[in-house]
SEBAZA-821167 format. One record per residue (C-alpha): x, z, y; residue in three letters. Coordinates in nm, 3 decimals. Example, Ala and Ser with C-alpha at 12.3 -4.5 7.8 and 13.67 -1.06 7.14 Angstrom:
<torlum><c1>1.230</c1><c3>0.780</c3><c2>-0.450</c2><type>ALA</type></torlum>
<torlum><c1>1.367</c1><c3>0.714</c3><c2>-0.106</c2><type>SER</type></torlum>
END
This chain:
<torlum><c1>10.936</c1><c3>21.965</c3><c2>8.627</c2><type>UNK</type></torlum>
<torlum><c1>11.204</c1><c3>22.200</c3><c2>8.739</c2><type>UNK</type></torlum>
<torlum><c1>11.297</c1><c3>22.263</c3><c2>9.102</c2><type>UNK</type></torlum>
<torlum><c1>11.606</c1><c3>22.042</c3><c2>9.102</c2><type>UNK</type></torlum>
<torlum><c1>11.407</c1><c3>21.741</c3><c2>8.983</c2><type>UNK</type></torlum>
<torlum><c1>11.133</c1><c3>21.803</c3><c2>9.238</c2><type>UNK</type></torlum>
<torlum><c1>11.390</c1><c3>21.837</c3><c2>9.516</c2><type>UNK</type></torlum>
<torlum><c1>11.568</c1><c3>21.518</c3><c2>9.410</c2><type>UNK</type></torlum>
<torlum><c1>11.240</c1><c3>21.323</c3><c2>9.394</c2><type>UNK</type></torlum>
<torlum><c1>11.133</c1><c3>21.457</c3><c2>9.734</c2><type>UNK</type></torlum>
<torlum><c1>11.471</c1><c3>21.361</c3><c2>9.883</c2><type>UNK</type></torlum>
<torlum><c1>11.453</c1><c3>21.015</c3><c2>9.726</c2><type>UNK</type></torlum>
<torlum><c1>11.095</c1><c3>20.966</c3><c2>9.852</c2><type>UNK</type></torlum>
<torlum><c1>11.199</c1><c3>21.074</c3><c2>10.203</c2><type>UNK</type></torlum>
<torlum><c1>11.488</c1><c3>20.829</c3><c2>10.196</c2><type>UNK</type></torlum>
<torlum><c1>11.262</c1><c3>20.549</c3><c2>10.076</c2><type>UNK</type></torlum>
<torlum><c1>11.007</c1><c3>20.620</c3><c2>10.350</c2><type>UNK</type></torlum>
<torlum><c1>11.288</c1><c3>20.619</c3><c2>10.608</c2><type>UNK</type></torlum>
<torlum><c1>11.412</c1><c3>20.280</c3><c2>10.488</c2><type>UNK</type></torlum>
<torlum><c1>11.062</c1><c3>20.133</c3><c2>10.500</c2><type>UNK</type></torlum>
<torlum><c1>10.997</c1><c3>20.270</c3><c2>10.850</c2><type>UNK</type></torlum>
<torlum><c1>11.337</c1><c3>20.135</c3><c2>10.964</c2><type>UNK</type></torlum>
<torlum><c1>11.270</c1><c3>19.788</c3><c2>10.827</c2><type>UNK</type></torlum>
<torlum><c1>10.922</c1><c3>19.773</c3><c2>10.977</c2><type>UNK</type></torlum>
<torlum><c1>11.047</c1><c3>19.908</c3><c2>11.311</c2><type>UNK</type></torlum>
<torlum><c1>11.327</c1><c3>19.653</c3><c2>11.324</c2><type>UNK</type></torlum>
<torlum><c1>11.082</c1><c3>19.375</c3><c2>11.246</c2><type>UNK</type></torlum>
<torlum><c1>10.850</c1><c3>19.486</c3><c2>11.526</c2><type>UNK</type></torlum>
<torlum><c1>11.138</c1><c3>19.497</c3><c2>11.774</c2><type>UNK</type></torlum>
<torlum><c1>11.258</c1><c3>19.150</c3><c2>11.674</c2><type>UNK</type></torlum>
<torlum><c1>10.906</c1><c3>19.006</c3><c2>11.695</c2><type>UNK</type></torlum>
<torlum><c1>10.876</c1><c3>19.155</c3><c2>12.043</c2><type>UNK</type></torlum>
<torlum><c1>11.208</c1><c3>18.998</c3><c2>12.146</c2><type>UNK</type></torlum>
<torlum><c1>11.108</c1><c3>18.659</c3><c2>12.010</c2><type>UNK</type></torlum>
<torlum><c1>10.767</c1><c3>18.681</c3><c2>12.181</c2><type>UNK</type></torlum>
<torlum><c1>10.939</c1><c3>18.774</c3><c2>12.508</c2><type>UNK</type></torlum>
<torlum><c1>11.178</c1><c3>18.481</c3><c2>12.473</c2><type>UNK</type></torlum>
<torlum><c1>10.895</c1><c3>18.242</c3><c2>12.395</c2><type>UNK</type></torlum>
<torlum><c1>10.703</c1><c3>18.369</c3><c2>12.698</c2><type>UNK</type></torlum>
<torlum><c1>10.995</c1><c3>18.255</c3><c2>12.912</c2><type>UNK</type></torlum>
<torlum><c1>10.928</c1><c3>17.901</c3><c2>12.796</c2><type>UNK</type></torlum>
<torlum><c1>10.565</c1><c3>17.931</c3><c2>12.901</c2><type>UNK</type></torlum>
<torlum><c1>10.466</c1><c3>17.725</c3><c2>13.205</c2><type>UNK</type></torlum>
<torlum><c1>10.322</c1><c3>18.032</c3><c2>13.376</c2><type>UNK</type></torlum>
<torlum><c1>10.621</c1><c3>18.261</c3><c2>13.315</c2><type>UNK</type></torlum>
<torlum><c1>10.718</c1><c3>18.272</c3><c2>13.682</c2><type>UNK</type></torlum>
<torlum><c1>10.363</c1><c3>18.361</c3><c2>13.784</c2><type>UNK</type></torlum>
<torlum><c1>10.339</c1><c3>18.639</c3><c2>13.525</c2><type>UNK</type></torlum>
<torlum><c1>10.672</c1><c3>18.786</c3><c2>13.638</c2><type>UNK</type></torlum>
<torlum><c1>10.567</c1><c3>18.774</c3><c2>14.004</c2><type>UNK</type></torlum>
<torlum><c1>10.234</c1><c3>18.940</c3><c2>13.925</c2><type>UNK</type></torlum>
<torlum><c1>10.409</c1><c3>19.214</c3><c2>13.727</c2><type>UNK</type></torlum>
<torlum><c1>10.653</c1><c3>19.269</c3><c2>14.013</c2><type>UNK</type></torlum>
<torlum><c1>10.400</c1><c3>19.255</c3><c2>14.298</c2><type>UNK</type></torlum>
<torlum><c1>10.120</c1><c3>19.444</c3><c2>14.122</c2><type>UNK</type></torlum>
<torlum><c1>9.852</c1><c3>19.271</c3><c2>14.332</c2><type>UNK</type></torlum>
<torlum><c1>9.511</c1><c3>19.422</c3><c2>14.405</c2><type>UNK</type></torlum>
<torlum><c1>9.213</c1><c3>19.243</c3><c2>14.245</c2><type>UNK</type></torlum>
<torlum><c1>9.097</c1><c3>19.105</c3><c2>14.579</c2><type>UNK</type></torlum>
<torlum><c1>9.436</c1><c3>18.933</c3><c2>14.625</c2><type>UNK</type></torlum>
<torlum><c1>9.434</c1><c3>18.751</c3><c2>14.291</c2><type>UNK</type></torlum>
<torlum><c1>9.235</c1><c3>18.441</c3><c2>14.398</c2><type>UNK</type></torlum>
<torlum><c1>9.464</c1><c3>18.376</c3><c2>14.696</c2><type>UNK</type></torlum>
<torlum><c1>9.779</c1><c3>18.446</c3><c2>14.494</c2><type>UNK</type></torlum>
<torlum><c1>9.666</c1><c3>18.219</c3><c2>14.209</c2><type>UNK</type></torlum>
<torlum><c1>9.610</c1><c3>17.935</c3><c2>14.456</c2><type>UNK</type></torlum>
<torlum><c1>9.961</c1><c3>17.986</c3><c2>14.596</c2><type>UNK</type></torlum>
<torlum><c1>10.116</c1><c3>18.005</c3><c2>14.248</c2><type>UNK</type></torlum>
<torlum><c1>9.925</c1><c3>17.693</c3><c2>14.140</c2><type>UNK</type></torlum>
<torlum><c1>10.073</c1><c3>17.511</c3><c2>14.438</c2><type>UNK</type></torlum>
<torlum><c1>10.433</c1><c3>17.597</c3><c2>14.343</c2><type>UNK</type></torlum>
<torlum><c1>10.409</c1><c3>17.588</c3><c2>13.963</c2><type>UNK</type></torlum>
<torlum><c1>10.457</c1><c3>17.208</c3><c2>13.930</c2><type>UNK</type></torlum>
<torlum><c1>10.767</c1><c3>17.231</c3><c2>14.151</c2><type>UNK</type></torlum>
<torlum><c1>10.919</c1><c3>17.499</c3><c2>13.928</c2><type>UNK</type></torlum>
<torlum><c1>10.835</c1><c3>17.302</c3><c2>13.614</c2><type>UNK</type></torlum>
<torlum><c1>10.993</c1><c3>16.988</c3><c2>13.755</c2><type>UNK</type></torlum>
<torlum><c1>11.303</c1><c3>17.181</c3><c2>13.862</c2><type>UNK</type></torlum>
<torlum><c1>11.331</c1><c3>17.347</c3><c2>13.522</c2><type>UNK</type></torlum>
<torlum><c1>11.299</c1><c3>17.018</c3><c2>13.332</c2><type>UNK</type></torlum>
<torlum><c1>11.550</c1><c3>16.849</c3><c2>13.561</c2><type>UNK</type></torlum>
<torlum><c1>11.795</c1><c3>17.138</c3><c2>13.517</c2><type>UNK</type></torlum>
<torlum><c1>11.766</c1><c3>17.126</c3><c2>13.138</c2><type>UNK</type></torlum>
<torlum><c1>11.812</c1><c3>16.750</c3><c2>13.126</c2><type>UNK</type></torlum>
<torlum><c1>12.115</c1><c3>16.757</c3><c2>13.357</c2><type>UNK</type></torlum>
<torlum><c1>12.267</c1><c3>17.052</c3><c2>13.170</c2><type>UNK</type></torlum>
<torlum><c1>12.223</c1><c3>16.871</c3><c2>12.838</c2><type>UNK</type></torlum>
<torlum><c1>12.382</c1><c3>16.553</c3><c2>12.979</c2><type>UNK</type></torlum>
<torlum><c1>12.680</c1><c3>16.744</c3><c2>13.119</c2><type>UNK</type></torlum>
<torlum><c1>12.731</c1><c3>16.930</c3><c2>12.791</c2><type>UNK</type></torlum>
<torlum><c1>12.713</c1><c3>16.606</c3><c2>12.594</c2><type>UNK</type></torlum>
<torlum><c1>12.975</c1><c3>16.448</c3><c2>12.823</c2><type>UNK</type></torlum>
<torlum><c1>13.197</c1><c3>16.754</c3><c2>12.790</c2><type>UNK</type></torlum>
<torlum><c1>13.173</c1><c3>16.746</c3><c2>12.410</c2><type>UNK</type></torlum>
<torlum><c1>13.254</c1><c3>16.373</c3><c2>12.398</c2><type>UNK</type></torlum>
<torlum><c1>13.564</c1><c3>16.434</c3><c2>12.604</c2><type>UNK</type></torlum>
<torlum><c1>13.666</c1><c3>16.738</c3><c2>12.397</c2><type>UNK</type></torlum>
<torlum><c1>13.620</c1><c3>16.570</c3><c2>12.057</c2><type>UNK</type></torlum>
<torlum><c1>13.950</c1><c3>16.375</c3><c2>12.050</c2><type>UNK</type></torlum>
<torlum><c1>14.148</c1><c3>16.676</c3><c2>12.176</c2><type>UNK</type></torlum>
<torlum><c1>14.021</c1><c3>16.953</c3><c2>11.947</c2><type>UNK</type></torlum>
<torlum><c1>14.125</c1><c3>17.034</c3><c2>11.591</c2><type>UNK</type></torlum>
<torlum><c1>13.877</c1><c3>17.017</c3><c2>11.302</c2><type>UNK</type></torlum>
<torlum><c1>13.843</c1><c3>17.397</c3><c2>11.307</c2><type>UNK</type></torlum>
<torlum><c1>13.773</c1><c3>17.398</c3><c2>11.681</c2><type>UNK</type></torlum>
<torlum><c1>13.522</c1><c3>17.116</c3><c2>11.644</c2><type>UNK</type></torlum>
<torlum><c1>13.344</c1><c3>17.314</c3><c2>11.372</c2><type>UNK</type></torlum>
<torlum><c1>13.327</c1><c3>17.622</c3><c2>11.597</c2><type>UNK</type></torlum>
<torlum><c1>13.193</c1><c3>17.406</c3><c2>11.879</c2><type>UNK</type></torlum>
<torlum><c1>12.931</c1><c3>17.258</c3><c2>11.648</c2><type>UNK</type></torlum>
<torlum><c1>12.824</c1><c3>17.605</c3><c2>11.534</c2><type>UNK</type></torlum>
<torlum><c1>12.807</c1><c3>17.721</c3><c2>11.896</c2><type>UNK</type></torlum>
<torlum><c1>12.565</c1><c3>17.441</c3><c2>11.986</c2><type>UNK</type></torlum>
<torlum><c1>12.317</c1><c3>17.584</c3><c2>11.736</c2><type>UNK</type></torlum>
<torlum><c1>12.319</c1><c3>17.927</c3><c2>11.900</c2><type>UNK</type></torlum>
<torlum><c1>12.068</c1><c3>18.050</c3><c2>12.155</c2><type>UNK</type></torlum>
<torlum><c1>12.153</c1><c3>17.954</c3><c2>12.515</c2><type>UNK</type></torlum>
<torlum><c1>12.399</c1><c3>18.176</c3><c2>12.699</c2><type>UNK</type></torlum>
<torlum><c1>12.471</c1><c3>18.407</c3><c2>12.411</c2><type>UNK</type></torlum>
<torlum><c1>12.527</c1><c3>18.491</c3><c2>12.055</c2><type>UNK</type></torlum>
<torlum><c1>12.267</c1><c3>18.519</c3><c2>11.780</c2><type>UNK</type></torlum>
<torlum><c1>12.052</c1><c3>18.831</c3><c2>11.801</c2><type>UNK</type></torlum>
<torlum><c1>12.261</c1><c3>19.133</c3><c2>11.717</c2><type>UNK</type></torlum>
<torlum><c1>12.559</c1><c3>19.067</c3><c2>11.944</c2><type>UNK</type></torlum>
<torlum><c1>12.789</c1><c3>18.911</c3><c2>11.684</c2><type>UNK</type></torlum>
<torlum><c1>13.117</c1><c3>18.752</c3><c2>11.794</c2><type>UNK</type></torlum>
<torlum><c1>13.185</c1><c3>18.393</c3><c2>11.687</c2><type>UNK</type></torlum>
<torlum><c1>13.456</c1><c3>18.526</c3><c2>11.454</c2><type>UNK</type></torlum>
<torlum><c1>13.209</c1><c3>18.749</c3><c2>11.270</c2><type>UNK</type></torlum>
<torlum><c1>13.281</c1><c3>19.087</c3><c2>11.432</c2><type>UNK</type></torlum>
<torlum><c1>12.994</c1><c3>19.287</c3><c2>11.581</c2><type>UNK</type></torlum>
<torlum><c1>12.968</c1><c3>19.447</c3><c2>11.924</c2><type>UNK</type></torlum>
<torlum><c1>13.001</c1><c3>19.319</c3><c2>12.275</c2><type>UNK</type></torlum>
<torlum><c1>13.289</c1><c3>19.081</c3><c2>12.334</c2><type>UNK</type></torlum>
<torlum><c1>13.527</c1><c3>19.153</c3><c2>12.623</c2><type>UNK</type></torlum>
<torlum><c1>13.376</c1><c3>19.074</c3><c2>12.959</c2><type>UNK</type></torlum>
<torlum><c1>13.017</c1><c3>19.066</c3><c2>12.832</c2><type>UNK</type></torlum>
<torlum><c1>12.774</c1><c3>19.217</c3><c2>13.077</c2><type>UNK</type></torlum>
<torlum><c1>12.666</c1><c3>19.574</c3><c2>13.025</c2><type>UNK</type></torlum>
<torlum><c1>12.332</c1><c3>19.735</c3><c2>13.104</c2><type>UNK</type></torlum>
<torlum><c1>12.140</c1><c3>19.588</c3><c2>13.396</c2><type>UNK</type></torlum>
<torlum><c1>12.378</c1><c3>19.294</c3><c2>13.421</c2><type>UNK</type></torlum>
<torlum><c1>12.673</c1><c3>19.503</c3><c2>13.540</c2><type>UNK</type></torlum>
<torlum><c1>13.021</c1><c3>19.397</c3><c2>13.447</c2><type>UNK</type></torlum>
<torlum><c1>13.245</c1><c3>19.663</c3><c2>13.287</c2><type>UNK</type></torlum>
<torlum><c1>13.468</c1><c3>19.839</c3><c2>13.542</c2><type>UNK</type></torlum>
<torlum><c1>13.788</c1><c3>19.694</c3><c2>13.390</c2><type>UNK</type></torlum>
<torlum><c1>13.655</c1><c3>19.336</c3><c2>13.382</c2><type>UNK</type></torlum>
<torlum><c1>13.828</c1><c3>19.077</c3><c2>13.601</c2><type>UNK</type></torlum>
<torlum><c1>13.628</c1><c3>18.965</c3><c2>13.905</c2><type>UNK</type></torlum>
<torlum><c1>13.403</c1><c3>18.666</c3><c2>13.851</c2><type>UNK</type></torlum>
<torlum><c1>13.508</c1><c3>18.349</c3><c2>14.033</c2><type>UNK</type></torlum>
<torlum><c1>13.289</c1><c3>18.236</c3><c2>14.320</c2><type>UNK</type></torlum>
<torlum><c1>13.109</c1><c3>17.922</c3><c2>14.194</c2><type>UNK</type></torlum>
<torlum><c1>13.079</c1><c3>17.791</c3><c2>14.549</c2><type>UNK</type></torlum>
<torlum><c1>13.453</c1><c3>17.793</c3><c2>14.607</c2><type>UNK</type></torlum>
<torlum><c1>13.661</c1><c3>17.502</c3><c2>14.470</c2><type>UNK</type></torlum>
END
């Protein structure tokens, strides 16, 4: 083999290795995101988050677990009630919107109902197919962009 062929094969092999590493890395990141999302649905999510935040000493764990066990059913009940009420309100909203919307708008609404709560599918895709953050979407650490309009106060009518 001459040098040009060896160089081309080495370049092609490097490219192939890069693609494989990229695919595997992306898969690992997505699995981590899904696992993190599924952990949020776990009954003990609040307790795990509090423990991670507080970083308790081992001698505190028994007392803290007893306290968390006392409040866990209350959080579960609140969460289930919130989900049920949210679903009922959304269903009522959709029933009222149905006669007003066009077929295209109804289709978009139907597609939106299949998306994850409070957001777009993983990857940040707009409903119209474009990629990137839509206007007004929160930036890092939940901060709004500087040019975003102020959010309305939900407590004010």
